[in-house]
PQR file with spaces between the fields and no chain letter, atoms N, CA, C, O and H, PARSE charges and radii, in Angstrom:
ATOM       1  N    UNK     1     -18.644   47.731   14.133 -0.4000 1.5000
ATOM       2  CA   UNK     1     -18.011   49.019   13.885 -0.0000 2.0000
ATOM       3  C    UNK     1     -17.352   48.960   12.521  0.5500 1.7000
ATOM       4  O    UNK     1     -16.623   48.014   12.223 -0.5500 1.4000
ATOM       5  N    UNK     2     -17.597   49.941   11.708 -0.4000 1.5000
ATOM       6  CA   UNK     2     -16.995   49.953   10.409 -0.0000 2.0000
ATOM       7  C    UNK     2     -15.537   50.442   10.494  0.5500 1.7000
ATOM       8  O    UNK     2     -15.139   51.099   11.456 -0.5500 1.4000
ATOM       9  H    UNK     2     -18.189   50.709   11.951  0.4000 1.0000
ATOM      10  N    UNK     3     -14.789   50.114    9.499 -0.4000 1.5000
ATOM      11  CA   UNK     3     -13.406   50.563    9.476 -0.0000 2.0000
ATOM      12  C    UNK     3     -13.275   52.083    9.516  0.5500 1.7000
ATOM      13  O    UNK     3     -12.375   52.626   10.156 -0.5500 1.4000
ATOM      14  H    UNK     3     -15.112   49.581    8.717  0.4000 1.0000
ATOM      15  N    UNK     4     -14.187   52.753    8.823 -0.4000 1.5000
ATOM      16  CA   UNK     4     -14.159   54.212    8.786 -0.0000 2.0000
ATOM      17  C    UNK     4     -14.320   54.803   10.198  0.5500 1.7000
ATOM      18  O    UNK     4     -13.627   55.760   10.543 -0.5500 1.4000
ATOM      19  H    UNK     4     -14.918   52.312    8.303  0.4000 1.0000
ATOM      20  N    UNK     5     -15.205   54.258   10.994 -0.4000 1.5000
ATOM      21  CA   UNK     5     -15.388   54.778   12.335 -0.0000 2.0000
ATOM      22  C    UNK     5     -14.196   54.495   13.227  0.5500 1.7000
ATOM      23  O    UNK     5     -13.786   55.345   14.018 -0.5500 1.4000
ATOM      24  H    UNK     5     -15.768   53.480   10.713  0.4000 1.0000
ATOM      25  N    UNK     6     -13.643   53.303   13.101 -0.4000 1.5000
ATOM      26  CA   UNK     6     -12.491   52.964   13.945 -0.0000 2.0000
ATOM      27  C    UNK     6     -11.304   53.840   13.583  0.5500 1.7000
ATOM      28  O    UNK     6     -10.504   54.170   14.458 -0.5500 1.4000
ATOM      29  H    UNK     6     -13.976   52.613   12.458  0.4000 1.0000
ATOM      30  N    UNK     7     -11.167   54.224   12.333 -0.4000 1.5000
ATOM      31  CA   UNK     7     -10.060   55.120   11.891 -0.0000 2.0000
ATOM      32  C    UNK     7     -10.255   56.493   12.553  0.5500 1.7000
ATOM      33  O    UNK     7      -9.273   57.094   12.987 -0.5500 1.4000
ATOM      34  H    UNK     7     -11.817   53.956   11.622  0.4000 1.0000
ATOM      35  N    UNK     8     -11.425   56.979   12.639 -0.4000 1.5000
ATOM      36  CA   UNK     8     -11.675   58.295   13.211 -0.0000 2.0000
ATOM      37  C    UNK     8     -11.413   58.275   14.706  0.5500 1.7000
ATOM      38  O    UNK     8     -11.024   59.299   15.267 -0.5500 1.4000
ATOM      39  H    UNK     8     -12.223   56.490   12.286  0.4000 1.0000
ATOM      40  N    UNK     9     -11.611   57.148   15.369 -0.4000 1.5000
ATOM      41  CA   UNK     9     -11.421   57.040   16.812 -0.0000 2.0000
ATOM      42  C    UNK     9     -10.004   56.659   17.173  0.5500 1.7000
ATOM      43  O    UNK     9      -9.616   56.838   18.327 -0.5500 1.4000
ATOM      44  H    UNK     9     -11.927   56.315   14.914  0.4000 1.0000
ATOM      45  N    UNK    10      -9.224   56.153   16.269 -0.4000 1.5000
ATOM      46  CA   UNK    10      -7.858   55.654   16.563 -0.0000 2.0000
ATOM      47  C    UNK    10      -6.957   56.702   17.231  0.5500 1.7000
ATOM      48  O    UNK    10      -6.182   56.329   18.112 -0.5500 1.4000
ATOM      49  H    UNK    10      -9.540   56.008   15.332  0.4000 1.0000
ATOM      50  N    UNK    11      -7.013   57.977   16.868 -0.4000 1.5000
ATOM      51  CA   UNK    11      -6.149   58.937   17.546 -0.0000 2.0000
ATOM      52  C    UNK    11      -6.329   59.047   19.054  0.5500 1.7000
ATOM      53  O    UNK    11      -5.436   59.528   19.751 -0.5500 1.4000
ATOM      54  H    UNK    11      -7.642   58.280   16.152  0.4000 1.0000
ATOM      55  N    UNK    12      -7.439   58.619   19.548 -0.4000 1.5000
ATOM      56  CA   UNK    12      -7.702   58.656   21.003 -0.0000 2.0000
ATOM      57  C    UNK    12      -7.169   57.448   21.703  0.5500 1.7000
ATOM      58  O    UNK    12      -7.233   57.377   22.930 -0.5500 1.4000
ATOM      59  H    UNK    12      -8.165   58.228   18.981  0.4000 1.0000
ATOM      60  N    UNK    13      -6.640   56.485   20.971 -0.4000 1.5000
ATOM      61  CA   UNK    13      -5.996   55.307   21.560 -0.0000 2.0000
ATOM      62  C    UNK    13      -6.932   54.124   21.741  0.5500 1.7000
ATOM      63  O    UNK    13      -8.141   54.223   21.529 -0.5500 1.4000
ATOM      64  H    UNK    13      -6.588   56.542   19.974  0.4000 1.0000
ATOM      65  N    UNK    14      -6.341   52.997   22.139 -0.4000 1.5000
ATOM      66  CA   UNK    14      -7.049   51.744   22.188 -0.0000 2.0000
ATOM      67  C    UNK    14      -8.098   51.619   23.326  0.5500 1.7000
ATOM      68  O    UNK    14      -8.950   50.731   23.321 -0.5500 1.4000
ATOM      69  H    UNK    14      -5.359   52.916   22.312  0.4000 1.0000
ATOM      70  N    UNK    15      -7.992   52.542   24.287 -0.4000 1.5000
ATOM      71  CA   UNK    15      -8.892   52.463   25.440 -0.0000 2.0000
ATOM      72  C    UNK    15     -10.130   53.342   25.327  0.5500 1.7000
ATOM      73  O    UNK    15     -10.954   53.366   26.241 -0.5500 1.4000
ATOM      74  H    UNK    15      -7.300   53.263   24.291  0.4000 1.0000
ATOM      75  N    UNK    16     -10.275   54.083   24.189 -0.4000 1.5000
ATOM      76  CA   UNK    16     -11.483   54.852   24.010 -0.0000 2.0000
ATOM      77  C    UNK    16     -12.662   53.888   23.926  0.5500 1.7000
ATOM      78  O    UNK    16     -12.565   52.841   23.286 -0.5500 1.4000
ATOM      79  H    UNK    16      -9.605   54.064   23.446  0.4000 1.0000
ATOM      80  N    UNK    17     -13.768   54.237   24.566 -0.4000 1.5000
ATOM      81  CA   UNK    17     -14.910   53.363   24.536 -0.0000 2.0000
ATOM      82  C    UNK    17     -15.911   53.737   23.458  0.5500 1.7000
ATOM      83  O    UNK    17     -16.161   54.912   23.190 -0.5500 1.4000
ATOM      84  H    UNK    17     -13.847   55.088   25.086  0.4000 1.0000
ATOM      85  N    UNK    18     -16.468   52.720   22.858 -0.4000 1.5000
ATOM      86  CA   UNK    18     -17.456   52.861   21.799 -0.0000 2.0000
ATOM      87  C    UNK    18     -18.694   52.099   22.148  0.5500 1.7000
ATOM      88  O    UNK    18     -18.626   51.140   22.917 -0.5500 1.4000
ATOM      89  H    UNK    18     -16.265   51.766   23.075  0.4000 1.0000
ATOM      90  N    UNK    19     -19.847   52.493   21.603 -0.4000 1.5000
ATOM      91  CA   UNK    19     -21.062   51.763   21.849 -0.0000 2.0000
ATOM      92  C    UNK    19     -21.264   50.700   20.761  0.5500 1.7000
ATOM      93  O    UNK    19     -21.060   50.953   19.574 -0.5500 1.4000
ATOM      94  H    UNK    19     -19.902   53.272   20.978  0.4000 1.0000
ATOM      95  N    UNK    20     -21.648   49.575   21.179 -0.4000 1.5000
ATOM      96  CA   UNK    20     -21.961   48.491   20.229 -0.0000 2.0000
ATOM      97  C    UNK    20     -23.363   47.901   20.585  0.5500 1.7000
ATOM      98  O    UNK    20     -23.781   47.966   21.741 -0.5500 1.4000
ATOM      99  H    UNK    20     -21.814   49.370   22.143  0.4000 1.0000
ATOM     100  N    UNK    21     -24.050   47.353   19.627 -0.4000 1.5000
ATOM     101  CA   UNK    21     -25.365   46.772   19.924 -0.0000 2.0000
ATOM     102  C    UNK    21     -25.265   45.616   20.908  0.5500 1.7000
ATOM     103  O    UNK    21     -24.330   44.817   20.847 -0.5500 1.4000
ATOM     104  H    UNK    21     -23.711   47.301   18.688  0.4000 1.0000
ATOM     105  N    UNK    22     -26.219   45.533   21.802 -0.4000 1.5000
ATOM     106  CA   UNK    22     -26.310   44.414   22.745 -0.0000 2.0000
ATOM     107  C    UNK    22     -26.922   43.261   21.947  0.5500 1.7000
ATOM     108  O    UNK    22     -28.040   43.411   21.453 -0.5500 1.4000
ATOM     109  H    UNK    22     -26.978   46.182   21.852  0.4000 1.0000
ATOM     110  N    UNK    23     -26.249   42.126   21.797 -0.4000 1.5000
ATOM     111  CA   UNK    23     -26.749   41.008   21.030 -0.0000 2.0000
ATOM     112  C    UNK    23     -28.000   40.409   21.654  0.5500 1.7000
ATOM     113  O    UNK    23     -28.767   39.748   20.954 -0.5500 1.4000
ATOM     114  H    UNK    23     -25.341   42.005   22.198  0.4000 1.0000
ATOM     115  N    UNK    24     -28.237   40.618   22.963 -0.4000 1.5000
ATOM     116  CA   UNK    24     -29.360   40.030   23.648 -0.0000 2.0000
ATOM     117  C    UNK    24     -30.580   40.960   23.657  0.5500 1.7000
ATOM     118  O    UNK    24     -31.698   40.507   23.901 -0.5500 1.4000
ATOM     119  H    UNK    24     -27.614   41.155   23.532  0.4000 1.0000
ATOM     120  N    UNK    25     -30.376   42.238   23.397 -0.4000 1.5000
ATOM     121  CA   UNK    25     -31.456   43.204   23.451 -0.0000 2.0000
ATOM     122  C    UNK    25     -31.182   44.341   22.441  0.5500 1.7000
ATOM     123  O    UNK    25     -30.341   45.203   22.694 -0.5500 1.4000
ATOM     124  H    UNK    25     -29.467   42.607   23.199  0.4000 1.0000
ATOM     125  N    UNK    26     -31.868   44.337   21.340 -0.4000 1.5000
ATOM     126  CA   UNK    26     -31.611   45.300   20.282 -0.0000 2.0000
ATOM     127  C    UNK    26     -31.939   46.754   20.651  0.5500 1.7000
ATOM     128  O    UNK    26     -31.634   47.671   19.888 -0.5500 1.4000
ATOM     129  H    UNK    26     -32.551   43.637   21.135  0.4000 1.0000
ATOM     130  N    UNK    27     -32.557   46.963   21.813 -0.4000 1.5000
ATOM     131  CA   UNK    27     -32.862   48.305   22.216 -0.0000 2.0000
ATOM     132  C    UNK    27     -31.809   48.882   23.140  0.5500 1.7000
ATOM     133  O    UNK    27     -31.940   50.011   23.613 -0.5500 1.4000
ATOM     134  H    UNK    27     -32.805   46.219   22.433  0.4000 1.0000
ATOM     135  N    UNK    28     -30.760   48.107   23.400 -0.4000 1.5000
ATOM     136  CA   UNK    28     -29.684   48.524   24.321 -0.0000 2.0000
ATOM     137  C    UNK    28     -28.350   48.492   23.623  0.5500 1.7000
ATOM     138  O    UNK    28     -28.217   47.928   22.537 -0.5500 1.4000
ATOM     139  H    UNK    28     -30.653   47.190   23.016  0.4000 1.0000
ATOM     140  N    UNK    29     -27.347   49.110   24.258 -0.4000 1.5000
ATOM     141  CA   UNK    29     -25.993   49.078   23.756 -0.0000 2.0000
ATOM     142  C    UNK    29     -25.033   48.748   24.873  0.5500 1.7000
ATOM     143  O    UNK    29     -25.355   48.883   26.054 -0.5500 1.4000
ATOM     144  H    UNK    29     -27.456   49.568   25.141  0.4000 1.0000
ATOM     145  N    UNK    30     -23.828   48.305   24.479 -0.4000 1.5000
ATOM     146  CA   UNK    30     -22.776   47.938   25.427 -0.0000 2.0000
ATOM     147  C    UNK    30     -21.547   48.815   25.132  0.5500 1.7000
ATOM     148  O    UNK    30     -21.304   49.177   23.980 -0.5500 1.4000
ATOM     149  H    UNK    30     -23.566   48.195   23.520  0.4000 1.0000
ATOM     150  N    UNK    31     -20.793   49.146   26.151 -0.4000 1.5000
ATOM     151  CA   UNK    31     -19.555   49.888   25.967 -0.0000 2.0000
ATOM     152  C    UNK    31     -18.389   48.887   25.800  0.5500 1.7000
ATOM     153  O    UNK    31     -18.226   47.970   26.605 -0.5500 1.4000
ATOM     154  H    UNK    31     -20.990   48.852   27.086  0.4000 1.0000
ATOM     155  N    UNK    32     -17.610   49.079   24.769 -0.4000 1.5000
ATOM     156  CA   UNK    32     -16.423   48.253   24.540 -0.0000 2.0000
ATOM     157  C    UNK    32     -15.289   49.201   24.140  0.5500 1.7000
ATOM     158  O    UNK    32     -15.535   50.267   23.574 -0.5500 1.4000
ATOM     159  H    UNK    32     -17.742   49.824   24.115  0.4000 1.0000
ATOM     160  N    UNK    33     -14.026   48.800   24.442 -0.4000 1.5000
ATOM     161  CA   UNK    33     -12.898   49.608   24.027 -0.0000 2.0000
ATOM     162  C    UNK    33     -12.631   49.383   22.552  0.5500 1.7000
ATOM     163  O    UNK    33     -13.042   48.379   21.970 -0.5500 1.4000
ATOM     164  H    UNK    33     -13.827   47.935   24.902  0.4000 1.0000
ATOM     165  N    UNK    34     -11.935   50.342   21.964 -0.4000 1.5000
ATOM     166  CA   UNK    34     -11.621   50.239   20.550 -0.0000 2.0000
ATOM     167  C    UNK    34     -10.821   49.005   20.251  0.5500 1.7000
ATOM     168  O    UNK    34     -11.025   48.367   19.219 -0.5500 1.4000
ATOM     169  H    UNK    34     -11.601   51.158   22.437  0.4000 1.0000
ATOM     170  N    UNK    35      -9.897   48.650   21.148 -0.4000 1.5000
ATOM     171  CA   UNK    35      -9.063   47.446   20.902 -0.0000 2.0000
ATOM     172  C    UNK    35      -9.907   46.181   21.022  0.5500 1.7000
ATOM     173  O    UNK    35      -9.584   45.170   20.399 -0.5500 1.4000
ATOM     174  H    UNK    35      -9.731   49.169   21.987  0.4000 1.0000
ATOM     175  N    UNK    36     -10.997   46.216   21.820 -0.4000 1.5000
ATOM     176  CA   UNK    36     -11.863   45.027   21.885 -0.0000 2.0000
ATOM     177  C    UNK    36     -12.638   44.812   20.586  0.5500 1.7000
ATOM     178  O    UNK    36     -12.803   43.685   20.119 -0.5500 1.4000
ATOM     179  H    UNK    36     -11.260   47.037   22.327  0.4000 1.0000
ATOM     180  N    UNK    37     -13.112   45.933   20.011 -0.4000 1.5000
ATOM     181  CA   UNK    37     -13.911   45.770   18.793 -0.0000 2.0000
ATOM     182  C    UNK    37     -13.070   45.708   17.520  0.5500 1.7000
ATOM     183  O    UNK    37     -13.559   45.320   16.460 -0.5500 1.4000
ATOM     184  H    UNK    37     -12.978   46.849   20.390  0.4000 1.0000
ATOM     185  N    UNK    38     -11.806   46.093   17.638 -0.4000 1.5000
ATOM     186  CA   UNK    38     -10.957   46.076   16.462 -0.0000 2.0000
ATOM     187  C    UNK    38      -9.542   45.627   16.894  0.5500 1.7000
ATOM     188  O    UNK    38      -8.610   46.431   16.881 -0.5500 1.4000
ATOM     189  H    UNK    38     -11.408   46.408   18.500  0.4000 1.0000
ATOM     190  N    UNK    39      -9.387   44.372   17.269 -0.4000 1.5000
ATOM     191  CA   UNK    39      -8.080   43.877   17.788 -0.0000 2.0000
ATOM     192  C    UNK    39      -6.994   43.824   16.722  0.5500 1.7000
ATOM     193  O    UNK    39      -5.818   43.670   17.052 -0.5500 1.4000
ATOM     194  H    UNK    39     -10.144   43.718   17.280  0.4000 1.0000
ATOM     195  N    UNK    40      -7.354   43.945   15.486 -0.4000 1.5000
ATOM     196  CA   UNK    40      -6.336   43.845   14.436 -0.0000 2.0000
ATOM     197  C    UNK    40      -6.040   45.206   13.801  0.5500 1.7000
ATOM     198  O    UNK    40      -5.618   45.276   12.646 -0.5500 1.4000
ATOM     199  H    UNK    40      -8.310   44.070   15.218  0.4000 1.0000
ATOM     200  N    UNK    41      -6.261   46.274   14.547 -0.4000 1.5000
ATOM     201  CA   UNK    41      -6.019   47.598   14.010 -0.0000 2.0000
ATOM     202  C    UNK    41      -4.548   47.760   13.580  0.5500 1.7000
ATOM     203  O    UNK    41      -3.655   47.158   14.177 -0.5500 1.4000
ATOM     204  H    UNK    41      -6.604   46.217   15.484  0.4000 1.0000
ATOM     205  N    UNK    42      -4.314   48.545   12.582 -0.4000 1.5000
ATOM     206  CA   UNK    42      -2.964   48.673   11.999 -0.0000 2.0000
ATOM     207  C    UNK    42      -2.032   49.500   12.873  0.5500 1.7000
ATOM     208  O    UNK    42      -0.816   49.363   12.734 -0.5500 1.4000
ATOM     209  H    UNK    42      -5.039   49.033   12.097  0.4000 1.0000
ATOM     210  N    UNK    43      -2.530   50.347   13.764 -0.4000 1.5000
ATOM     211  CA   UNK    43      -1.691   51.307   14.501 -0.0000 2.0000
ATOM     212  C    UNK    43      -0.506   50.667   15.184  0.5500 1.7000
ATOM     213  O    UNK    43       0.608   51.157   14.995 -0.5500 1.4000
ATOM     214  H    UNK    43      -3.517   50.458   13.877  0.4000 1.0000
ATOM     215  N    UNK    44      -0.655   49.611   15.964 -0.4000 1.5000
ATOM     216  CA   UNK    44       0.548   49.035   16.630 -0.0000 2.0000
ATOM     217  C    UNK    44       1.622   48.558   15.664  0.5500 1.7000
ATOM     218  O    UNK    44       2.799   48.552   16.026 -0.5500 1.4000
ATOM     219  H    UNK    44      -1.560   49.213   16.118  0.4000 1.0000
ATOM     220  N    UNK    45       1.270   48.168   14.482 -0.4000 1.5000
ATOM     221  CA   UNK    45       2.242   47.634   13.552 -0.0000 2.0000
ATOM     222  C    UNK    45       3.183   48.711   13.034  0.5500 1.7000
ATOM     223  O    UNK    45       4.286   48.401   12.582 -0.5500 1.4000
ATOM     224  H    UNK    45       0.314   48.173   14.188  0.4000 1.0000
ATOM     225  N    UNK    46       2.762   49.982   13.091 -0.4000 1.5000
ATOM     226  CA   UNK    46       3.614   51.088   12.618 -0.0000 2.0000
ATOM     227  C    UNK    46       4.223   51.868   13.741  0.5500 1.7000
ATOM     228  O    UNK    46       4.836   52.911   13.514 -0.5500 1.4000
ATOM     229  H    UNK    46       1.867   50.234   13.457  0.4000 1.0000
ATOM     230  N    UNK    47       4.065   51.374   14.977 -0.4000 1.5000
ATOM     231  CA   UNK    47       4.616   52.083   16.110 -0.0000 2.0000
ATOM     232  C    UNK    47       5.404   51.172   17.057  0.5500 1.7000
ATOM     233  O    UNK    47       5.350   51.319   18.278 -0.5500 1.4000
ATOM     234  H    UNK    47       3.567   50.527   15.162  0.4000 1.0000
ATOM     235  N    UNK    48       6.104   50.270   16.484 -0.4000 1.5000
ATOM     236  CA   UNK    48       6.955   49.384   17.263 -0.0000 2.0000
ATOM     237  C    UNK    48       6.243   48.368   18.102  0.5500 1.7000
ATOM     238  O    UNK    48       6.790   47.914   19.107 -0.5500 1.4000
ATOM     239  H    UNK    48       6.148   50.151   15.492  0.4000 1.0000
ATOM     240  N    UNK    49       5.022   47.985   17.723 -0.4000 1.5000
ATOM     241  CA   UNK    49       4.276   46.956   18.423 -0.0000 2.0000
ATOM     242  C    UNK    49       3.339   47.456   19.495  0.5500 1.7000
ATOM     243  O    UNK    49       2.615   46.654   20.085 -0.5500 1.4000
ATOM     244  H    UNK    49       4.578   48.353   16.906  0.4000 1.0000
ATOM     245  N    UNK    50       3.319   48.764   19.777 -0.4000 1.5000
ATOM     246  CA   UNK    50       2.392   49.328   20.735 -0.0000 2.0000
ATOM     247  C    UNK    50       1.563   50.386   20.028  0.5500 1.7000
ATOM     248  O    UNK    50       1.937   50.902   18.975 -0.5500 1.4000
ATOM     249  H    UNK    50       3.907   49.415   19.297  0.4000 1.0000
ATOM     250  N    UNK    51       0.407   50.696   20.652 -0.4000 1.5000
ATOM     251  CA   UNK    51      -0.471   51.728   20.073 -0.0000 2.0000
ATOM     252  C    UNK    51       0.242   53.061   20.167  0.5500 1.7000
ATOM     253  O    UNK    51       0.803   53.368   21.219 -0.5500 1.4000
ATOM     254  H    UNK    51       0.104   50.277   21.508  0.4000 1.0000
ATOM     255  N    UNK    52       0.246   53.869   19.115 -0.4000 1.5000
ATOM     256  CA   UNK    52       0.942   55.176   19.156 -0.0000 2.0000
ATOM     257  C    UNK    52       0.311   56.055   20.247  0.5500 1.7000
ATOM     258  O    UNK    52      -0.897   56.006   20.480 -0.5500 1.4000
ATOM     259  H    UNK    52      -0.210   53.619   18.260  0.4000 1.0000
ATOM     260  N    UNK    53       1.157   56.859   20.909 -0.4000 1.5000
ATOM     261  CA   UNK    53       0.618   57.725   21.964 -0.0000 2.0000
ATOM     262  C    UNK    53      -0.262   58.798   21.360  0.5500 1.7000
ATOM     263  O    UNK    53      -0.088   59.200   20.210 -0.5500 1.4000
ATOM     264  H    UNK    53       2.138   56.899   20.719  0.4000 1.0000
ATOM     265  N    UNK    54      -1.227   59.259   22.176 -0.4000 1.5000
ATOM     266  CA   UNK    54      -2.188   60.269   21.701 -0.0000 2.0000
ATOM     267  C    UNK    54      -1.492   61.533   21.242  0.5500 1.7000
ATOM     268  O    UNK    54      -1.932   62.178   20.290 -0.5500 1.4000
ATOM     269  H    UNK    54      -1.368   58.932   23.110  0.4000 1.0000
ATOM     270  N    UNK    55      -0.399   61.895   21.917 -0.4000 1.5000
ATOM     271  CA   UNK    55       0.293   63.144   21.573 -0.0000 2.0000
ATOM     272  C    UNK    55       0.820   63.120   20.128  0.5500 1.7000
ATOM     273  O    UNK    55       1.030   64.187   19.552 -0.5500 1.4000
ATOM     274  H    UNK    55      -0.041   61.371   22.690  0.4000 1.0000
ATOM     275  N    UNK    56       1.032   61.984   19.547 -0.4000 1.5000
ATOM     276  CA   UNK    56       1.495   61.914   18.145 -0.0000 2.0000
ATOM     277  C    UNK    56       0.447   62.463   17.214  0.5500 1.7000
ATOM     278  O    UNK    56       0.787   62.927   16.126 -0.5500 1.4000
ATOM     279  H    UNK    56       0.862   61.117   20.015  0.4000 1.0000
ATOM     280  N    UNK    57      -0.802   62.431   17.590 -0.4000 1.5000
ATOM     281  CA   UNK    57      -1.889   62.895   16.736 -0.0000 2.0000
ATOM     282  C    UNK    57      -2.235   64.345   16.985  0.5500 1.7000
ATOM     283  O    UNK    57      -3.030   64.916   16.238 -0.5500 1.4000
ATOM     284  H    UNK    57      -1.078   62.053   18.474  0.4000 1.0000
ATOM     285  N    UNK    58      -1.679   64.950   17.986 -0.4000 1.5000
ATOM     286  CA   UNK    58      -2.008   66.323   18.300 -0.0000 2.0000
ATOM     287  C    UNK    58      -0.934   67.314   17.921  0.5500 1.7000
ATOM     288  O    UNK    58      -1.096   68.517   18.122 -0.5500 1.4000
ATOM     289  H    UNK    58      -1.034   64.486   18.592  0.4000 1.0000
ATOM     290  N    UNK    59       0.186   66.809   17.361 -0.4000 1.5000
ATOM     291  CA   UNK    59       1.312   67.697   16.976 -0.0000 2.0000
ATOM     292  C    UNK    59       1.121   68.173   15.547  0.5500 1.7000
ATOM     293  O    UNK    59       1.948   68.923   15.030 -0.5500 1.4000
ATOM     294  H    UNK    59       0.317   65.831   17.197  0.4000 1.0000
């Protein structure tokens, strides 16, 4: 997942699922949470150590 895509998904929180290629079968995909594919995302560092709540992005 590119940084650009993870940034667009970040407002939905760390539990949003994304599709990633299956390393054992290139014709299939696997579902992973955003935090699984990007464990070093910047969001928690600017929100007191936790992922910002979704409501912060909708105001």
